[in-house]
C-alpha positions in Angstrom: 106.1 107.7 87.9 104.6 106.0 84.9 101.0 105.2 84.7 99.1 102.7 82.5 96.1 105.0 82.4 96.0 108.6 81.1 97.4 110.1 77.9 98.8 108.1 75.0 99.1 108.1 71.2 96.6 106.2 69.1 97.5 106.2 65.5 99.5 109.5 65.9 96.6 111.2 67.8 96.9 112.0 71.5 93.9 110.6 73.5 93.0 110.4 77.1 91.8 106.9 78.1 90.6 106.5 74.5 88.7 109.7 74.4 89.4 112.2 71.6 91.1 115.4 72.9 90.3 117.2 69.7 86.6 116.5 70.2 86.8 117.4 73.9 88.4 120.7 73.1 85.8 121.4 70.4 83.0 120.7 72.9 84.3 122.7 75.8 86.7 125.3 74.2 90.3 126.2 75.1 92.3 126.7 77.2 91.0 123.5 78.8 92.4 121.3 81.5 91.6 117.6 81.0 92.1 114.9 83.6 92.1 111.1 83.6 90.1 109.7 86.5 91.7 106.3 85.9 95.2 107.8 86.2 94.3 109.5 89.5 93.0 106.3 90.9 96.0 104.3 89.7 98.5 106.8 91.3 96.7 106.7 94.6 96.5 102.9 94.6 100.3 102.8 93.9 100.9 104.6 97.2 98.4 102.5 99.1 100.0 99.2 97.9 103.5 100.5 98.5 102.9 101.3 102.2 100.7 98.3 102.8 103.3 96.5 105.0 102.8 99.0 107.8 99.7 100.7 109.3 99.4 103.8 107.1 97.2 106.6 105.8 97.7 108.2 102.4 96.6 111.9 102.7 96.3 113.7 99.4 97.6 117.2 99.5 94.8 119.5 98.3 97.2 122.3 97.4 98.2 120.4 94.3 94.7 120.5 92.8 91.5 121.2 94.8 89.0 120.6 92.1 86.0 118.9 93.6 85.5 116.1 91.1 89.1 115.0 91.7 88.7 115.2 95.4 85.6 113.0 95.3 87.5 110.4 93.4 90.2 110.2 96.1 87.7 110.4 99.0 85.8 107.4 97.6 89.2 105.6 97.2 89.8 105.9 100.9 92.4 108.6 100.9 92.9 111.1 103.7 93.3 114.8 103.0 96.3 117.1 103.8 94.9 120.7 104.0 96.5 124.1 104.5 93.6 126.5 104.8 90.1 126.9 106.1 88.6 126.7 102.6 90.6 123.6 101.9 89.0 122.1 105.0 85.5 123.0 103.6 86.5 121.6 100.2 87.7 118.3 101.7 84.5 117.9 103.8 82.3 118.8 100.9 84.1 116.1 98.8 83.4 113.4 101.3 86.7 113.1 103.2 85.8 112.0 106.8 87.0 114.6 109.3 89.1 112.0 111.1 91.1 111.5 108.0 92.1 115.2 107.6 95.4 116.7 108.6 95.6 120.5 108.9 99.1 121.6 107.9 100.4 125.1 107.0 102.6 127.7 108.5 100.0 130.5 109.0 96.7 129.2 110.4 94.3 131.9 111.5 92.3 131.6 114.7 89.0 131.3 112.8 90.5 128.5 110.7 91.8 126.7 113.8 88.4 127.1 115.5 86.6 125.7 112.4 88.9 122.6 112.3 88.4 122.0 116.0 84.7 122.1 115.6 84.9 119.7 112.7 86.9 117.3 114.8 89.6 116.7 112.2 92.1 113.9 112.7 95.1 116.1 113.7 96.6 119.5 113.5 100.2 119.6 112.1 101.5 122.6 114.1 104.5 124.6 112.8 105.4 126.7 115.9 105.1 126.7 119.6 102.8 129.8 119.4 100.5 127.8 117.1 100.4 125.0 119.7 99.2 127.5 122.3 96.5 128.9 119.9 95.2 125.4 119.1 95.2 124.7 122.9 93.1 127.8 123.6 90.6 126.9 120.8 90.2 123.3 121.9 89.9 124.2 125.6 87.3 126.9 124.9 85.2 124.2 123.3 85.8 121.5 125.9 87.6 119.3 123.4 90.9 117.5 123.2 92.6 117.5 119.8 95.5 115.6 118.4 98.5 117.6 117.4 101.7 116.8 115.6 104.8 119.0 115.3 106.4 119.8 112.0 110.2 119.5 112.3 112.8 121.2 110.1 115.8 119.0 109.8 117.9 121.4 107.6 118.1 118.9 104.7 118.4 120.0 101.1 115.8 118.3 98.9 117.8 119.2 95.8 114.8 120.7 94.0 113.9 124.3 93.1 114.7 126.8 95.8 111.1 128.1 95.8 109.7 124.6 96.7 112.3 123.5 99.2 110.8 123.6 102.7 113.2 121.7 105.0 116.2 124.1 105.2 117.0 126.3 108.1 116.4 129.4 106.0 112.8 128.2 105.1 109.8 129.4 107.0 108.4 125.9 107.8 108.4 124.0 111.0 110.7 124.2 114.0 114.4 123.2 114.5 114.2 119.4 115.0 116.7 119.7 117.9 114.2 121.9 119.8 111.2 119.6 119.2 111.5 117.5 122.4 111.5 120.6 124.7 108.6 122.2 122.7 106.5 119.1 122.9 107.3 118.7 126.5 105.7 122.0 127.2 102.9 121.3 124.7 101.7 118.2 126.5 101.1 120.3 129.6 98.7 122.5 127.7 94.9 121.9 128.1 93.1 120.4 125.1 96.1 119.0 123.4 97.1 115.4 122.8 100.6 115.2 121.3 100.2 112.4 118.8 103.3 112.5 116.5 105.9 114.4 114.6 106.1 115.4 111.0 108.6 116.4 108.3 108.2 117.6 104.8 111.4 118.9 103.1 110.1 120.0 99.8 108.3 119.3 96.5 109.3 117.7 93.2 112.0 115.5 94.8 113.5 113.0 92.4 116.3 111.8 94.6 115.3 109.6 97.5 118.4 110.2 99.6 117.2 113.5 101.2 113.8 112.0 102.0 115.4 108.9 103.5 117.7 111.0 105.6 114.8 113.1 106.9 112.8 109.9 107.8 115.8 108.5 109.7 115.9 111.7 111.8 112.2 111.7 112.3 112.3 108.0 113.5 115.2 108.9 115.9 113.1 111.7 117.3 110.0 109.5 117.6 112.0 106.8 119.5 113.3 109.4 121.9 109.8 110.8 122.5 108.4 107.4 123.1 111.1 106.7 125.6 110.2 109.9 127.4 106.6 108.7 127.8 104.9 110.4 124.9 101.9 108.4 123.7 102.6 108.9 120.0 100.3 107.4 117.4 101.7 108.6 114.1 104.8 109.5 112.2 104.2 111.8 109.2 106.8 111.7 106.5 105.1 114.4 104.3 105.1 114.2 100.5 107.1 115.7 97.8 107.8 112.8 95.4 108.5 114.3 92.0 107.0 113.9 88.5 109.0 112.9 85.4 108.4 116.1 83.5 111.5 115.8 81.3 111.7 112.1 80.6 114.7 111.7 82.9 113.0 109.3 85.2 111.5 109.8 88.7 111.0 107.6 91.7 107.7 105.7 92.2 105.9 105.0 95.4 107.3 101.5 95.7 110.8 103.0 95.5 110.0 105.5 98.2 108.5 102.8 100.4 111.5 100.5 99.8 113.8 103.3 101.0 112.0 104.4 104.1 110.1 101.4 105.5 113.1 99.7 107.0 113.5 102.7 109.3 109.7 103.3 109.9 109.3 99.7 111.1 111.5 100.6 114.1 108.6 102.5 115.7 105.1 101.2 116.4 103.4 104.1 114.7 100.9 104.7 111.9 102.7 106.2 108.9 101.2 109.2 107.2 102.3 110.1 103.7 101.0 113.2 102.0 101.5 113.1 98.2 100.0 115.7 95.9 101.9 116.4 92.7 102.6 112.7 92.0 98.9 111.8 92.4 97.4 114.3 90.0 100.3 115.8 88.0 100.6 113.2 85.2 96.8 112.7 85.2 96.2 116.2 83.6 97.0 118.1 80.4 96.3 121.6 79.4 94.8 121.9 75.9 95.5 125.2 74.0 95.0 126.3 70.4 97.5 128.0 68.2 96.4 131.6 67.4 99.4 132.8 65.3 102.9 131.9 64.3 105.3 134.7 63.7 109.0 135.4 63.3 111.0 138.3 64.6 114.6 138.6 63.4 115.0 134.9 63.2 113.1 134.1 66.4 110.0 132.0 65.8 107.0 132.4 68.2 104.0 130.1 68.4 101.3 132.2 70.1 98.6 130.2 71.8 95.4 131.0 73.7 96.8 129.7 77.1 99.0 132.0 79.1 100.7 132.4 82.4 97.3 133.2 83.9 96.3 129.6 83.1 99.7 127.9 83.9 102.2 130.0 85.8 104.8 127.3 86.5 107.0 128.0 83.5 107.1 131.7 84.3 107.4 131.2 88.1 109.8 128.3 88.3 111.2 128.1 84.7 109.4 124.7 84.9 109.5 122.4 82.0 106.4 120.8 80.5 106.3 118.7 77.4 104.3 120.3 74.6 103.1 118.4 71.6 100.5 118.6 68.9 97.4 116.5 69.6 97.4 115.4 66.0 101.0 114.5 64.9 101.5 115.1 61.2 105.2 114.3 61.1 106.2 117.7 59.9 109.7 119.3 60.3 110.5 120.3 63.9 111.4 123.9 64.4 113.0 125.7 67.3 110.3 128.0 68.8 109.1 129.8 71.9 105.5 128.8 72.8 104.0 132.0 74.3 100.7 133.2 75.5 98.5 136.3 75.1 99.4 138.0 78.4 101.2 141.3 78.3 104.4 140.1 80.0 107.7 138.9 78.5 107.6 136.2 81.1 104.3 134.8 79.6 105.7 131.7 78.0 104.9 127.9 78.2 108.2 126.9 76.6 111.4 128.6 75.3 113.8 127.4 72.6 111.8 124.2 72.2 111.9 121.9 69.2 108.3 121.6 68.1 106.7 120.0 65.0 105.6 122.7 62.6 102.2 123.9 63.6 99.8 126.6 62.4 96.8 128.6 63.5 94.0 126.4 64.8 96.2 123.5 65.7 95.6 122.0 69.1 98.5 121.5 71.5 98.7 119.6 74.7 100.8 120.8 77.6 101.5 117.6 79.6 101.7 116.8 83.3 99.7 119.8 84.3 97.3 118.1 86.7 99.2 119.6 89.7 99.9 123.3 90.4 98.1 124.1 87.2 94.5 125.3 87.5 94.9 125.7 91.2 97.4 128.5 90.6 95.5 130.2 87.8 94.6 133.8 88.0 92.6 136.5 86.2 95.5 138.6 85.2 94.6 140.8 82.1 91.0 140.1 83.1 91.3 136.7 81.5 88.9 134.0 82.7 90.3 131.0 84.5 90.1 127.9 82.2 87.5 125.2 82.1 88.2 121.7 83.3 87.0 118.3 82.0 87.3 114.8 83.5 87.5 111.6 81.4 85.8 108.8 83.2 84.0 105.7 82.0 84.8 106.4 78.4 83.4 109.9 78.2 84.6 113.5 79.0 82.4 115.7 81.1 82.8 119.3 82.2 83.7 119.6 85.9 84.3 123.3 86.0 82.9 125.8 83.5 85.0 128.6 82.1 84.6 131.9 84.0 82.6 134.7 82.5 83.0 138.4 82.8 80.2 138.4 85.3 82.2 136.0 87.4 85.2 138.3 87.3 83.2 141.3 88.6 80.7 139.5 90.8 82.4 140.6 94.1 83.0 144.2 93.2 81.2 146.9 95.3 
């Protein structure tokens, strides 16, 4: 999904909405995540426009990036929130998402998390098992409340993305067999404290082919029509998220393409459509800035060693994920085949392997692109390294939105 806002070249220099990345890195240090507020807003607006022909709610998936400044942008924009933990619930409420616009998903909700969400009066729980429906019922009844629940269905559809991020196959842990959903919901509507309000399906992440999503929506619509015929007072149909990002320049579907593929089926049922994008909202809106520390060769293999590692961005090590890497200041030098690697003591600590990169040297600033999603949110303190700082470009200036951790932060909770 292309975006008019965000990162572009200005006279050979990479900038973010006109703001110098070199200056930003000098102010706040590296490694540093930088985000474009305008790009986040533009990406959300694209979904809102695409689904405008039907009643809908765009619920941002906090798991992609839960940084408070980004959440506040989306809450002000009118987004809902898709959460998967108790702390994500607190983060969404803190950022200003109204409770009634929050959907609580996730395969392993604890009783205390369920209780907290019941007390907050969130919009709906997206349950992933019959046992979970019973637990939600007990929590709601104990508090004299009735809560809305949807059921996540697993249609056994291959999303054609990485195996680690496919979620709609029979061997995956998510949801229930879609064929069993009517019987499960039939029993659920007899439980105290529950209002069965819809069904949901999310088959995976980083999906670039619309055919699997369309197939899943067709099955979800067919299930919804059956449930409506059986007297269920459904209100929503939740098609999940998963739209991919164009990491490699091969093209990716945009929200209007997704809407064009699925709206003809969704119009068959009189329900509010929930869509839960995460990666495609914030992914292209972020870049990880890192400085070159050393360049060395070992028996013909050339390594560019940078100050960002797998503790800052784990996706390449975890998924063999591809991210474009480019000098912030392009000097037009000869491209060399290199591995871009970090300082962590693991062979798997790399940002790119066998990549053609313009010749760079110590002190040069590199940008790892499209890292707004599943970047800082998956960062760790491995090798006792601090998690990176984050900056937001908004209104023509860059400001720090999360400081870099200190040693005191790392040991604060030790007893």
